[in-house]
DOLO-342604 format. One record per atom (N, C-alpha, C): x, y, z; residue in three letters. Coordinates in steps of 0.1 Angstrom, whole numbers, plus 2048, in hexadecimal, padded with zeros to 3 digits. Each point is the difference from the previous one (the first is absolute). Example, Ala and Ser with C-alpha at 12.3 -4.5 7.8 and 13.67 -1.06 7.14 Angstrom:
BEGIN
8847C784EALA;7F780C800ALA;80980C800ALA;7FC80B7F9SER;80980B800SER;7F880B808SER;
% end
This chain:
BEGIN
8087F4800UNK;7F880C800UNK;80880D800UNK;80C7FF808UNK;80880C801UNK;8068037F2UNK;8057F67F9UNK;8068027F3UNK;7F58057F6UNK;7F47FB800UNK;7F68057F8UNK;7FD80E803UNK;80080480DUNK;7FD80D804UNK;80B80A7FAUNK;80C7FC801UNK;80B8087FBUNK;7FF8027F0UNK;7FD7F57F9UNK;7FF8017F2UNK;7F48097FCUNK;7F57FF808UNK;7F48087FDUNK;80380F802UNK;80780380BUNK;80480E803UNK;8088057F5UNK;80A7F87FBUNK;8088057F5UNK;7F88047F4UNK;7F77F77FCUNK;7F88037F4UNK;7F780C802UNK;7FB80180CUNK;7F680B802UNK;80880E801UNK;80B800806UNK;80780C803UNK;80A8057F6UNK;8047F77F7UNK;80B8047F7UNK;7FD80B7F7UNK;7F38027FDUNK;7FC80B7F8UNK;80280E806UNK;80280080DUNK;80180D807UNK;80F804801UNK;8097F87F9UNK;80E803802UNK;8078027F2UNK;7FA8097F8UNK;8068027F3UNK;80A80C800UNK;80C7FC804UNK;80B80A801UNK;8097FE7F4UNK;80480C7FAUNK;8067FF7F3UNK;80F801801UNK;8077F57FDUNK;80E7FF800UNK;8057F97F4UNK;80C8027FCUNK;8067F87F5UNK;8097F5805UNK;7FE7F47FBUNK;8077F5805UNK;80C7FC7F7UNK;80B7FC807UNK;80B7FB7F8UNK;8057F4808UNK;8077F77F9UNK;8067F4806UNK;80F801801UNK;8067FB80AUNK;80E7FF802UNK;8047F2805UNK;8057F87F8UNK;8037F2804UNK;7F37F9804UNK;8007FA80CUNK;7F57F8804UNK;7F6809808UNK;80380D802UNK;7F8808809UNK;7F780A7F8UNK;7F37FF801UNK;7F78097FAUNK;7FF80C808UNK;80380C7FAUNK;80080C808UNK;7F880B7F8UNK;7FD80B807UNK;7F980B7FAUNK;80880C801UNK;8018077F4UNK;80780D800UNK;7F580B803UNK;80380880BUNK;7F6809805UNK;7FF80C7F7UNK;7F48037FDUNK;7FC80D7F9UNK;7FB80A80AUNK;809808805UNK;7FC80980BUNK;7F680B7FBUNK;7F7804809UNK;7F780B7FDUNK;7F27FD7FEUNK;7FC7F3802UNK;7F27FD7FFUNK;7FB7F880CUNK;7F5804805UNK;7FC7FA80DUNK;7F37F87FDUNK;8007F3805UNK;7F37F9800UNK;7FE7FA80EUNK;7F47FD804UNK;7FD7FA80DUNK;7F17FE800UNK;7FA80480BUNK;7F27FE800UNK;7F98097F5UNK;80780B7FDUNK;7FB8087F5UNK;80D8067FAUNK;8037FD7F3UNK;80C8057FAUNK;7FF80F7FEUNK;80C807803UNK;80180E7FEUNK;80E8047FEUNK;80380C7FBUNK;80E8047FEUNK;80780280DUNK;80D7FE800UNK;80880280CUNK;80380F800UNK;7FF80680CUNK;80380E802UNK;80B80280AUNK;80A8067FDUNK;80B802809UNK;7FC80980CUNK;7F68097FDUNK;7FB80980BUNK;7F67FA809UNK;7F77F97FAUNK;7F57FB808UNK;8017F2805UNK;80A7F87FBUNK;8027F2805UNK;7F77F77F7UNK;7FD7F4805UNK;7F97F67F8UNK;7F37FC807UNK;7F57FF7F9UNK;7F47FC806UNK;7FC80980CUNK;80480D800UNK;7FC80980AUNK;8087FD80DUNK;80A7F8800UNK;8077FD80CUNK;80D809801UNK;80380580CUNK;80C808802UNK;80B7F6802UNK;8097FF7F5UNK;80B7F7801UNK;80C806807UNK;7FF80C805UNK;80B805807UNK;80A8077F7UNK;7FF80D7FFUNK;8098087F8UNK;80E800806UNK;80A7FF7F7UNK;80E800805UNK;8098077F6UNK;80A805805UNK;80B8067F8UNK;80B7F6800UNK;8017F87F6UNK;80B7F67FFUNK;80C8057F8UNK;80080D7FCUNK;80A8047F7UNK;80E801806UNK;80080080EUNK;80D801806UNK;8057F2805UNK;7F97F67FEUNK;8047F3805UNK;80D7FB7F9UNK;80A7FC808UNK;80C7FB7FBUNK;80A80A7FCUNK;7FE80D802UNK;80A80A7FBUNK;80780780CUNK;7FE7FA80CUNK;80780580CUNK;7F7809808UNK;7F58057FBUNK;7F7808807UNK;7F87F880AUNK;7FF80580CUNK;7F87F980BUNK;7F18017FDUNK;7FA7F5800UNK;7F17FF7FEUNK;7FA7FA80CUNK;7F4805804UNK;7F97FA80CUNK;7F87F47FCUNK;8027F5807UNK;7F87F47FEUNK;7F97FC80DUNK;7F38017FFUNK;7F87FD80CUNK;7FD7F17FFUNK;7FE7FA80CUNK;7FE7F1801UNK;7F37FC7F8UNK;8017F57F9UNK;7F47FA7F9UNK;7FB7F4807UNK;8057FE80DUNK;7FC7F4807UNK;7F1801804UNK;7FA7F4801UNK;7F27FE806UNK;8017F780BUNK;7FE80580CUNK;8017F880CUNK;7F67F4800UNK;7F58027FAUNK;7F67F5800UNK;8057F57F7UNK;8068037F5UNK;8067F67F7UNK;80B7F9806UNK;809807807UNK;80B7FA807UNK;7FB7F680AUNK;7F6803807UNK;7FA7F680AUNK;7FB7F47FAUNK;7FA8017F4UNK;7FB7F57F9UNK;80B7F67FDUNK;80B8057FAUNK;80A7F77FCUNK;8097FB80BUNK;80180880BUNK;8077FB80BUNK;7F97F4806UNK;7F37FF800UNK;7F87F5806UNK;8037F37F9UNK;8038007F3UNK;8027F47F9UNK;80F7FE7FBUNK;809808806UNK;80E8007FBUNK;8077F2801UNK;7FC7F880AUNK;8077F3801UNK;7FC7F67F5UNK;7F78037F8UNK;7FB7F77F5UNK;8068037F2UNK;80A809800UNK;8058047F2UNK;8057F57F8UNK;8077F6806UNK;8057F57F8UNK;7F87F4800UNK;7F3801804UNK;7F77F5800UNK;7F88017F2UNK;8047F87F7UNK;7FB8017F2UNK;7F17FD800UNK;7FA7FB80AUNK;7F27FD801UNK;7F980A809UNK;807809806UNK;7FA80A80AUNK;7FA80C7F9UNK;7FF80B808UNK;7FA80C7FBUNK;8078067F4UNK;80D7FD7FFUNK;8078067F4UNK;8017F77F4UNK;7F87F5800UNK;8007F77F5UNK;7FE8077F3UNK;7F780A7FEUNK;7FF8077F3UNK;80D8067FBUNK;80880680AUNK;80C8067FCUNK;80B7F67FCUNK;8007F4806UNK;8097F67FCUNK;7FD7FB7F2UNK;7F37FF7FDUNK;7FB7FB7F3UNK;80380B7F6UNK;7FF80C803UNK;80380B7F7UNK;80E8037FDUNK;8097FC809UNK;80E803800UNK;8077FD7F2UNK;7FE7F47FBUNK;8077FD7F3UNK;7FD8097F5UNK;7F38057FFUNK;7FD8097F5UNK;80580E803UNK;80180480DUNK;80680D803UNK;80E8007FDUNK;8077F5803UNK;80F7FF7FEUNK;8038007F1UNK;7F77F97F8UNK;8028007F2UNK;80080E7FAUNK;7F6808804UNK;7FF80E7FBUNK;80C808804UNK;8047FF80DUNK;80C807805UNK;80C7FC7F8UNK;8037F47FFUNK;80C7FB7F9UNK;8008057F2UNK;7F57FF7F9UNK;7FF8047F2UNK;80380F7FEUNK;7F8808807UNK;80180F7FFUNK;80E805804UNK;8057FB80BUNK;80D805805UNK;80C7FB7F8UNK;7FF7F47FBUNK;80B7FC7F7UNK;8008087F4UNK;7F58047FBUNK;7FF8087F4UNK;80580E803UNK;7FC80680BUNK;80380D804UNK;80F802803UNK;8057F6808UNK;80E801804UNK;80A7F97F6UNK;7FA7FB7F5UNK;8087F97F6UNK;8087F4805UNK;7F87F8808UNK;8067F4806UNK;7FB7F47F8UNK;8087F5801UNK;7FC7F47F9UNK;7F57F9807UNK;7F47FF7F9UNK;7F57F9807UNK;8017F1802UNK;80A7FA7F9UNK;8027F2801UNK;80B7FD80BUNK;80580A806UNK;80A7FE80BUNK;7F97FC80CUNK;8067F6808UNK;7F97FD80DUNK;80180B80AUNK;80A8097FEUNK;80180C80AUNK;80280D7F8UNK;7F58047F9UNK;80180B7F7UNK;80180E807UNK;7FD80080DUNK;7FF80D807UNK;80D803808UNK;80B7F87FEUNK;80C803807UNK;80580E7FDUNK;80480780BUNK;80580E7FEUNK;7F580A802UNK;7F37FC802UNK;7F5809802UNK;7FB80080EUNK;7FC80C805UNK;7FA80180EUNK;7F18017FFUNK;7F97F7806UNK;7F1801801UNK;7FB80280EUNK;7F5807801UNK;7F980180DUNK;7F27FA7FEUNK;7FC7F7809UNK;7F37FB800UNK;7F880780CUNK;7F88097FCUNK;7F880880AUNK;7F47F9803UNK;7FE7FE80EUNK;7F57F8804UNK;8027F17FDUNK;80C7FC804UNK;8057F37FDUNK;7F97F4807UNK;7F980380AUNK;7F97F6808UNK;80A7F5805UNK;7FD7F47FDUNK;8097F5805UNK;80B7FD7F6UNK;8018087F5UNK;80C7FE7F7UNK;7FD7F77F5UNK;7F47FD7FCUNK;7FD7F77F5UNK;8048057F3UNK;80280D7FEUNK;8058067F4UNK;80F803801UNK;80480480CUNK;80E804802UNK;8097F47FDUNK;7FC7F4805UNK;8097F57FEUNK;8027FC7F1UNK;7F67FF7F8UNK;8037FD7F2UNK;80880B7F9UNK;7FF80D804UNK;80880A7FAUNK;80E7FE804UNK;8037FC80CUNK;80E7FE804UNK;8067F47F9UNK;7F87F67FEUNK;8057F47F8UNK;8038047F2UNK;7F980A7FBUNK;8038057F2UNK;80C80A800UNK;80780180BUNK;80C808800UNK;80080E805UNK;7F4805803UNK;7FF80E805UNK;80480180EUNK;80680C803UNK;80280480EUNK;7F3805806UNK;7FA7F9809UNK;7F2803804UNK;7FF80680EUNK;7F880A801UNK;7FC80680DUNK;7F17FE801UNK;7FC7FA80AUNK;7F17FE802UNK;7FC80880CUNK;7F68087FEUNK;7FB80980BUNK;7F17FD803UNK;7FC80180CUNK;7F27FE804UNK;7FE80880DUNK;7F4806802UNK;7FD80780CUNK;7FC7F780BUNK;7FD7F37FDUNK;7FC7F780BUNK;80C7F8804UNK;80480280DUNK;80C7F9805UNK;7FF7F17FFUNK;7F57FA803UNK;7FE7F27FFUNK;8047FB7F2UNK;7FB8077F6UNK;8037FC7F2UNK;80F7FF7FDUNK;80780B805UNK;80F8017FDUNK;8077F5808UNK;7FC7FD80CUNK;8067F5808UNK;7FE7F27F9UNK;7F47FE7FBUNK;7FE7F37F9UNK;8077FF7F3UNK;80180B7F9UNK;8078007F3UNK;80F7FD803UNK;80680780AUNK;80E7FE803UNK;8037F1804UNK;7F77FB808UNK;8037F2805UNK;7FF7F67F4UNK;7F68027F7UNK;7FF7F77F5UNK;80B8027F6UNK;80580C7FEUNK;80B8027F7UNK;80D7FA804UNK;8027FE80EUNK;80C7FB805UNK;8027F17FCUNK;7F67F97FCUNK;8017F27FCUNK;8077FE7F3UNK;80380A7F9UNK;8077FF7F3UNK;80B80B7FFUNK;80C7FB7FDUNK;80B80A7FFUNK;7FE80B7F6UNK;7F87FE7F6UNK;7FE80A7F5UNK;7F680A806UNK;7F67FC806UNK;7F6809805UNK;80480780DUNK;8097FA807UNK;80580680DUNK;80780D7FEUNK;8038047F4UNK;80680D7FDUNK;7F580B7FFUNK;7F37FD801UNK;7F680A7FFUNK;80180980CUNK;7FF80D7FEUNK;7FF80980CUNK;7F2803803UNK;7FB7FB80BUNK;7F2803804UNK;80080B80BUNK;7F78097FEUNK;7FF80B80AUNK;7F1803803UNK;7FD80280DUNK;7F3804804UNK;7FF80F7FFUNK;7FC8057F4UNK;80080E7FEUNK;7F68037F5UNK;80080C7FBUNK;7F68047F5UNK;8088067F5UNK;7F98027F4UNK;8068067F5UNK;80480F803UNK;7F8806808UNK;80380E803UNK;80D801809UNK;8027F7809UNK;80C800808UNK;80C7FE7F7UNK;7FF7F77F6UNK;80B7FD7F7UNK;80480D7F8UNK;7F58077FDUNK;80380D7F9UNK;80880A809UNK;7FC80080CUNK;80780980AUNK;80F7FC801UNK;8027F37FEUNK;80E7FB801UNK;8078017F3UNK;7FA8067F6UNK;8058027F3UNK;8057F37F9UNK;7F87F6802UNK;8027F37F9UNK;7FA8017F2UNK;8077F97F7UNK;7FB7FF7F2UNK;8037F37FAUNK;7F87FB7F7UNK;8017F37FAUNK;7FD8007F1UNK;8067F67FAUNK;7FE7FF7F1UNK;7F17FC7FDUNK;7FA7F8809UNK;7F27FC7FEUNK;7F980180DUNK;7F5806800UNK;7F780180CUNK;7F37F97FDUNK;7FD7F6809UNK;7F57F77FDUNK;7F780080CUNK;7F38027FDUNK;7F580080BUNK;7F47F87FAUNK;7FF7F4804UNK;7F67F77FAUNK;7F57FE80BUNK;7F38027FCUNK;7F57FE808UNK;80180880DUNK;80580D7FFUNK;80280880CUNK;7F880D7FFUNK;7FF8067F4UNK;7FB80E7FFUNK;7F1800804UNK;7F97F57FFUNK;7F2800804UNK;7FE80080FUNK;80B7FF807UNK;7FF7FF80FUNK;80680D806UNK;8058097F9UNK;80680C805UNK;7F580B802UNK;80380A809UNK;7F780A802UNK;7FF80B7F5UNK;80C8027FAUNK;80180B7F6UNK;8087FB7F4UNK;7FA7FB7F6UNK;8077FA7F4UNK;80980A7F9UNK;7FC80D800UNK;80980A7F9UNK;80D802808UNK;7FF80180DUNK;80C802808UNK;8097F37FFUNK;7F97F5800UNK;8087F37FFUNK;8077FF7F3UNK;7FA8047F5UNK;8078007F3UNK;80B80A7FFUNK;7FE80B807UNK;80A80B801UNK;80C7FA806UNK;7FE7F880BUNK;80C7FA807UNK;8077F67F7UNK;7F87F87F9UNK;8067F67F7UNK;8088067F5UNK;7FB80B7FBUNK;8088087F6UNK;80D805806UNK;80080580CUNK;80C805806UNK;80A7F5802UNK;7FC7F4802UNK;8097F5803UNK;8067FA7F3UNK;7FA8047F4UNK;8047FB7F3UNK;80B8097FAUNK;80B7FA7FCUNK;80A8087F9UNK;7FB8057F3UNK;80580B7FBUNK;7FC8057F3UNK;8017F57F5UNK;7F67FE7F8UNK;7FF7F67F6UNK;7FF7F2806UNK;7FE7FF80DUNK;7FE7F3807UNK;7F17FC7FEUNK;7FD7F4805UNK;7F37FA7FEUNK;7F780080DUNK;7F38027FEUNK;7F77FF80BUNK;7F57F77FBUNK;7FC7F6809UNK;7F67F67FCUNK;7F680080CUNK;7F38017FCUNK;7F57FF80AUNK;7F57F77FBUNK;7FC7F7808UNK;7F47F87FDUNK;7F580380AUNK;7F37FF7FBUNK;7F5803809UNK;7F37FA7FAUNK;7F5805804UNK;7F37FB7FCUNK;7F880C7FAUNK;7FA7FE7F4UNK;7F880A7FAUNK;7F3803808UNK;7FC80D800UNK;7F4803806UNK;7F47FF7F6UNK;7FD7F37FDUNK;7F67FD7F7UNK;7F57F8807UNK;7F57FF7FAUNK;7F57F7805UNK;8047F2800UNK;8077FC7F6UNK;8057F27FFUNK;80A7FD80BUNK;808809803UNK;80A7FF80CUNK;7F87FE80DUNK;7F6808802UNK;7F87FF80CUNK;7FA7F2801UNK;7FB7FB7F5UNK;7F97F3800UNK;80A7F5803UNK;80B8017FAUNK;80A7F4800UNK;80A80280CUNK;80680C801UNK;80B80180AUNK;7FA80280EUNK;7F4804802UNK;7FA80280DUNK;7F57F6803UNK;7F58017F8UNK;7F57F7803UNK;8047F17FFUNK;8067FC7F4UNK;8047F27FEUNK;80C7FC809UNK;80B8087FFUNK;80C7FC807UNK;7FF80080FUNK;7F880A806UNK;80080280EUNK;7F47F9807UNK;7F48007F9UNK;7F47FB806UNK;7FB7F37FBUNK;8037FC7F4UNK;7FC7F37FAUNK;80B7F6801UNK;80B8037F9UNK;80B7F6800UNK;80880080CUNK;80080C807UNK;80780280DUNK;80F7FE7FEUNK;8058057F4UNK;80E8007FEUNK;80780A809UNK;7F980A804UNK;80680B808UNK;7F780380CUNK;80680580BUNK;7F780480BUNK;7F780B7FCUNK;7F3800805UNK;7F780A7FDUNK;80580D804UNK;7FE80A7F8UNK;80580E803UNK;80E8037FBUNK;8067F67F9UNK;80E8027FCUNK;80080C7F6UNK;7F78027F8UNK;80080A7F6UNK;7F480A801UNK;80280C7FDUNK;7F680B800UNK;7FF8047F1UNK;7F57FD7FAUNK;7FE8047F1UNK;80280E7FEUNK;7FD809809UNK;80180E7FDUNK;80F805800UNK;8097F7805UNK;80E804801UNK;8077FB7F3UNK;7F97F87F8UNK;8067FB7F3UNK;80280C7F7UNK;80A7FF7F7UNK;80280A7F6UNK;7FE7FA7F2UNK;7FB8087F7UNK;7FF7FB7F2UNK;80E8027FAUNK;8037F97F5UNK;80D8017F9UNK;80380F7FCUNK;7F58077FCUNK;80280E7FCUNK;80480980CUNK;7F97FD80BUNK;80380880CUNK;80F7FE805UNK;8047F3800UNK;80D7FD804UNK;80B8067F7UNK;7FD7FF7F3UNK;8098067F6UNK;801810802UNK;7F5806803UNK;80080E802UNK;80880480DUNK;7FE7F880BUNK;80880380CUNK;80F7FE7FDUNK;8037F57F9UNK;80E7FE7FEUNK;80680B7F7UNK;7F98047F6UNK;80480A7F7UNK;80380D808UNK;7F8804809UNK;80280B809UNK;80D7FF808UNK;8047F3803UNK;80B7FD808UNK;80D7FE7F8UNK;7FF8047F3UNK;80C7FE7F7UNK;8027F27FCUNK;7F67F8800UNK;8027F27FCUNK;7F77FF7F3UNK;8067FC7F5UNK;7F97FE7F3UNK;7FC7F27FFUNK;7F37FD7FFUNK;7FC7F27FEUNK;8037FB7F2UNK;8077F57FFUNK;8047FB7F3UNK;7F87F47FCUNK;7FD7F780AUNK;7F97F47FDUNK;7F77FC80BUNK;7F67F87FCUNK;7F67FC80AUNK;7FB7F27FCUNK;7FD7F7809UNK;7FA7F37FDUNK;7F67FC80BUNK;7F77F87FDUNK;7F77FB809UNK;8037F1804UNK;7FA7FC80BUNK;8017F2805UNK;7F27FA7FFUNK;8007F47FBUNK;7F37F97FFUNK;8027F2807UNK;7F57FC807UNK;8017F3807UNK;7F87F67F8UNK;8077F47FFUNK;7F97F47FAUNK;7FB7F780BUNK;7F37FF802UNK;7FB7F880BUNK;8027F17FEUNK;8037FC7F4UNK;8027F27FDUNK;80E7FB804UNK;80A8097FEUNK;80E7FD803UNK;80480580EUNK;7F880A805UNK;80480780CUNK;80C8097FEUNK;8038047F4UNK;80C8087FDUNK;7FC80E7FAUNK;80980A802UNK;7FE80D7FBUNK;8098017F3UNK;7FC8097F7UNK;8088027F4UNK;7FF80F7FCUNK;80A8057F9UNK;80080D7FBUNK;7F68027F5UNK;7FA80B7FFUNK;7F58027F6UNK;80080F7FCUNK;7F88037F6UNK;7FE80E7FDUNK;7F2805806UNK;7FB7F7808UNK;7F3803808UNK;80480780DUNK;7FE80D801UNK;80480780CUNK;7F4804808UNK;7F57F97FEUNK;7F3803807UNK;8007FD80FUNK;8097F7805UNK;8017FE80EUNK;80E802805UNK;8087F6800UNK;80E801805UNK;8098057F4UNK;80980A803UNK;8098057F6UNK;80D804806UNK;80A8017F7UNK;80E804804UNK;80580B7F7UNK;80780A805UNK;80580B7F8UNK;80F801801UNK;8068027F4UNK;80F803800UNK;80280E7FBUNK;808808807UNK;80380D7FCUNK;80F804802UNK;80480A7FAUNK;80E805802UNK;80080E805UNK;80A804808UNK;80180D806UNK;80680A7F6UNK;7F980B7FEUNK;80680A7F7UNK;80B807807UNK;80A8047F8UNK;80C807805UNK;7FD80F7FFUNK;7F980680AUNK;7FC80E7FFUNK;808809809UNK;
% end
């Protein structure tokens, strides 16, 4: 019944997600080249730099001084309510059948997109077992380290940061079991604190995090400040669409019970156009985008050009 429910929701809701992008393929990864400047959502409308998107105040910012030595104020984007949610289930990060089961299942598709886009951007050999050697990555909102560890195994020098102390402790203990992952630097801190420390990285990655922060615009402003000029920023999140509400909240939390009830707040989701606008204001130019689709028959996620629910964005920092 649950599978039939999901399939029915997909057929009913797909008509409400007609977002216009141009698709191109790179190797085995289907990706979307973003055409900035058009907004679609519950009601499609043009993007306005002055008024924001869908009438929402996305937080005006002056990002023109980022990265040029000028001090810029970064207020905290933390949400205490969200921190409490994840602290309560921190011990289950490495339980593949626990509350984080969806992220474990999603991880291979996320890593495929990261590997493909970053190898192309940094001109690395995608066939190399350690293509990211010589590059510094930060995994913002690293949780228990389920993304940080694969990045380290691919050769990157990885820093994993999370505002939940339990998450960082569990990530560090798990990483110690492997000499390769034991090199990961885990810190209980925030992106804003790293900016204050004047840390910068070749790639800044924040997956399934932005929908849990209090201020997405300030959060992206911090991510941009952590990114070196012409460096890469990757963000994945959930679209604020009716199909996402039906599948990511109603089905995932209340019917299939993949996630604890209350994990997500639909009103905190961003559409792809809203996220691109926020990033653009923070000096990050969105280059590519892809969606994730779930196959209920195989239990696996795959990259797709369907960004109606889960999607990931790759952008580069402008040298301004």
